[in-house]
N, C-alpha and C positions, 0 to 999 in steps of 0.2 A: 684281357681283349686288347686287342689292338686297338689302334685309334685310325679311323678312318675317315677320311671328306669322299664325300659321296659327289658322286655329280652333280646331283642335286643342288649342292651347296650347304648340305646337312654333314651335322657330324657325329657319328655312330662310336661306341665304346668308350665314351669320357665318362668313368666313375665320379658320383656323387665325392664332392670334396677336390676332387682330381687338379681343380684350378688353384694356382700357389694365391696365397690372402693377398689381399689387396687389387688384385686382377682387373673384378667389376669393378667399376664406379659408378657414379652417377648420370656422368653421359653416356654409359654403355648400354643404359636403363633405357626399356620405350616409357615414353610418358603414358601416366596413368597404369604401370604395369604392375604396380604391386597392390594387391586386391586387400580385402580385411582377411577370408583366411588365410594368408599369408604371413598373419601379423600374429605372434604370442601373445594370448591372453596377459595382462599385464606388464605388456613391455612397453610400452607408453607413459613415460614417467611425467609429473608435472616440469621436469626441466624442459622434455622435449616441447615443451607447449608455448610457443614465443608469447612474452610479456604482453605484445598489443592484439595477442589474440582475439576477435569478436564472438561469443559463444552464445547462440540463442539462447533465449530462458528455456525454452521448448529444448531444447536436447542436453538440457539433466533433468537426469531419470533420477529422483528422491521420495521421500514421503515427509518429508523437510518442506513446512511452510518458509518463502522466499518474500523478503520485502521488495516489492518490484520498484514501487514510486511512492513519495512523501512531498504533500503539498500541508502549508499554515496560512492559517489568516489572523490577524490584528484587530478586532474592532471596536474604536473609541468613540464612535460618538453615540451622542445622549438621547437614549427613547425613555418615556414614561407613559404608565399604565395603573388608571384605577377602576377597571372596569375587566368584568369577570371574561369579556372576549379576547380570547387570545390573539395577540399581534405579532407581528415580527420583531427579532431583540434588532436587528441588521447584519447578526454574523450568519454569513454564509459561504459557500467556497463549493467551488464544482470538481468535478476530477473525471477524467476519462478510464475504466480499465482497459487490458490491454486483454483482457481474455473472459467470456461469461462465469469461466468455474473460480475467478478471484473473487475475496471477500474483502470489503471494505471495513476498517477497523477506524473508528468514530472517536476522537478523544474531544472531547468540549470544557469550557469553563466560561460560565456566564457570573457576570460583577451584577452584583443588584444591592441596591439601597432603600429602605423602607424610607417613607417622609411620612408623618402625620400617624394616624390613628395605627396600630397594630393590624398586621395585613398577613394572609397567605400568599404565597407566591407560587404558579406554577412552571414548569420549565418541561417544553415537549421537542424531539427532533423529527425534524422532514426530512426523507430520501426525496427528491423533487415533490409531487402532492401526496407523499404517502406517508405517515407515520409512522416511526421505527421505533424500536425498543422496551416494545412492551407498554407498560405501564409508567405515565406522567407521573415526572417526577417532581412533589409537592412539598416543599419545607416553608416553615415559618419564622418570619424574622425575629431576631431578638423579643419575646411578646412580654419581655420584662424594660425593658428599655423606656424610662424615666422620657428622657427627650424627645422622645419622638422621631430620632431619626438611627436607624441600623444597618449594617452594610454587612454583608456575607456572598462568598463565592460557593457557585454550586455547581460540583461539575462531574461529567459521568463519562464513560467510553460503552459504546455498542459496536458489536461487530455486525455486518449489514451484508446481506448478499446480493446484491443488486441484479446478478444473470444478464449482463448487458456490457457491450462494447462501445457505450454512445456516453457520452458525460452526463455524468447526473450532479443533482447539486443537494448537498444537503445545509440546513438551515437551522435553527431553534426559533422557537417562540415564547413569549411568556403572560400570562395574566394575574391581576390581580382578585386573589378569592372572596375580599372582605372590600366593599365601597365607601369604609372609613378610609382606607389606607392608599399611598399610596405609594408604587414602585417605580424606581428608575435605574435603569441600564448603564452600566458606565457614566454613573452620575462623578463629577468633578474629575479626579485623575483615573479615576477607573477604566478598565479598560476588558473584553470578551478576547478567547482565541479560540479558534477551531482547528483542528489536525484529523488530513487525511493519508492513510495510509494503505496502498493495495497491496493484500496480502496473496499469494502465489499458490494455489493448491499443490 
C-alpha cells in the first residue's frame, strides 16, 4: 500500500515497523502518552527505577510484614515499692502507627532488684489505659539469697494490635507480692529498655 499524506494531515499506508529504528525519540512522544496497557508485563526492571525514587509503602503489594518504624527508650531512674499495688516503672514510650492495620511489636526489659525479705514481683504492660499481653508476668527473685539482695532482668515480647493511627503509649508497671521485701527498679547502675516496632500488614 502506498503511503499517502492526506489533506487533513494524517498519514495512511504506513505499516507497523515501517519507520526506521531511532526515528521516534522522547521529544516526539506526547507527554503522558505511554499508558499501562502499552507496557509489557515484566518489562520494568530494578535498573529502570531511579535510586532516589520514593515509593509509598501502600504501593508495595505482598503478604509479608514490613517494619515501618522503630522507636526505643532507656530508663535508668530508680523506683521502688514494697506494696502489692501496681506502680509505674518509669519505662514508657509512644508511637504513632501509620495505618490501623499495623501491629506493634513491644520488646521490653525491666531491671529488678530485691532488697530485704524474699518476694515476688509482677511486671505488666499497658497500651494507654489497656493492659495487654494476657497474663501478668510474675517471678520470684532468688528466694535462697541469704544476703537479702538479688537482681534479675524481666523481659517480654508482645505483638499488639492498637487499630489506630493516633499516638499510643506503652508502659510497664510492677508490684511487690510480699510486703516483707522491696523491689527496686533500675537500682544502682541498672537500666530498663523498651523498643516498639510498627509492623505493616
